[in-house]
N, C-alpha and C positions, 0 to 999 in steps of 0.2 A: 464745726469750725476746726480746721487743722492747725494746731499750734506749730507743729514742725514745718508744715508747708508754707506758713506765713513768714518764717525767718528768711532773711536775705543771706546770700552766700558771698563772702568776701573773696575777691578774685586777686590772687598774687600777681605781681607785676610781670612775671615771666610766663604766665599761663594765658592762652588765647582760647576763647570759646566761640565756635561758629555754629549757627543754627541754619540749616538748609531745608528749604521747602516746608518750614514750620514744624517739622516733626523730628528730623535727625539732628542730634546734638553731637558735635565733635569737640573734644577738649585736647589741646596740644600743649605740652609743657616740656621741661628739660629731661624728664624721665621717659617720655614716650607719648603715645596718642591713644585715646579711648573714644569710642563712639557708642551711642545708644539712641533708640527711637523713643520719643516722648509719647505717652498715652494721649489719645485724642481729646481727653477732658482737660488737659493742662497745656498752657503756653508759657514760653520762656522769654524774658526780656533781659538783655544785657545793657546796662547803663553805666559807663565809666568803669569803676572797680567793684561793682556789685552785680549780682545776678538775682533776679526776682522771678519766682514762678507764681502764676495765677491760674486759678481754675475757672473754667468757662461756664459752669453751672453749679448749683448748690445741692446736687444729689449726694447721697451717702457714698456712692461709688466714686464720684468725682473728688470728694474730700479725701477718701482713702488713697486714690491715685495721686492726689496733690502732695500728700506727705511722702509717699513712695518716691515720686519723681524728684522732690527736693533732696531727699536723702541720697539717692543714686547720683544725682549731679554733684552734690557736695563731696561724695566719696570719689567721684571721677576727678574733681579738681584737686583734692588732697593727694590722690594717687599719682597723678602726673607731676605734681610739685614735689612731694616728699616720698611717697611710696608707703607700702604696708609691710609689716613683718609679723610673723608668728614663730615662736620658738618652742621646740619640743625637747624633752629629755627622756632618755631610755634608761630604765632601772632594771637590773636583774643580772645574775652571774652569767657571763658569756654573751649578753645581749649587746649588739653594736650595730652601727650604721656606717657605710662607706659609699663614696661616689665612684662609679665606674662609667665614665663617658656620660651619656644622657640617661643613666639609670641610677637609682638610689638602691643600694644593696643592703637589705636589712636581715640581720641574723637575730631572730627573736625566740630561739628555743625550739623551733620546729625542726623536722627532719630535713628540711630544705631551706635554702635562703630565699628571701622574697625580693624580686626585682621590680621596683616601682618605677615606671616610666615618668620622667619629669616633663610636664606639659610646657609648650612654648609660652614665653612670657613670665616664667617662674625661674628664680635662681635659688638653688639650695646650697648651703654651706654646712659641712660637717666638721665639728671640732671635738677633740677628746674621744672620738668614736661613740660618744653617748649624747652629744648635743647636736640637734638638727635645727638650722635656721632657714626659714622659708621667706623669700622676699619677692615682691612684685608690685605692679601698679594697680591691678584689679583686686579690690578687697574681697569680692565674692570668690574669685579663683584661689587666692592665697588661703582663705579660710577653708575652702573645700579640699585643697591639697593637704592641709594640716589635718583635717578631720579624716580623710582617707588613710593617711599614714597611721594615725592614732587607732583607727578601726581594726588594723591588723592584730593588735594585742593591747586592748585597753587595760588600764591598771586594775589589778585584781585586789580584792579587799583583805586578803589574809596576809600576804607577804609584801604587797605593794609593787610587785613586778609589773612591767609593761611600759607602754609609751604614754606619756602624759604631757600636758602643756606645762611650760615653766610657771611655777607658782600655783599650780593646781593642787588642791588638798584632796587626798584620798582618805575616805573614812575607813579605818581599819576595823575588822571584826575580830573577835576573840575566837581562837581555835577550839577544838574539842578538848575537854578536860578528862583526865584519867580518873576513874571511879575508885 
C-alpha cells in the first residue's frame, strides 16, 4: 500500500490541471506550464480543489508507480504555483562565478574558466561573485543543474574549497603532521 500515493494534492486557486486522453497531465499556473505522461498503472481524478491519484491494480509495480506519479504531480503543482530554488556557494581564494549572456562563467582554480550553458526554463542569479541561485518550475531540472555545477569542483575535505550547497556541512580531515 502506497502511503505517498494515497495522499490527495491540494490545488491552489490559480493552478489548472488538465488530463487529456487519460495519460497526459498538463499543469498551468502563474509561473508557467508543465506536462507529464502518467504511467499506465495510475489514473488521475480532479475534483474541485483536490487531485487524487488511484492505481488500477494491486501489483508491486503499480504501487511504486502510484507513489511516483503522486510525487511528480505534486511537484508540478508546486512548481507552477511557487517555483523551486537551489542555492550554491563557492569557497576558495580566487573562486568566483559570473553571468555572461546565457552562460555561467565559473573560475574554480583551473587553468581555464568553465562556461556552463544555462538550460531553458532555468534562471540563474549570481551575487557577491560567490553565491549562485538557481530558480525554475521543474524540480528535477533545478536539482540537476545545481548538481552539475557542484560536480565541477565538489568541496574538498582538507581546506573546504569548492562549490557547495548553502547550509551543506563538509566534514574536514586533519592534514599531515610533522614528525
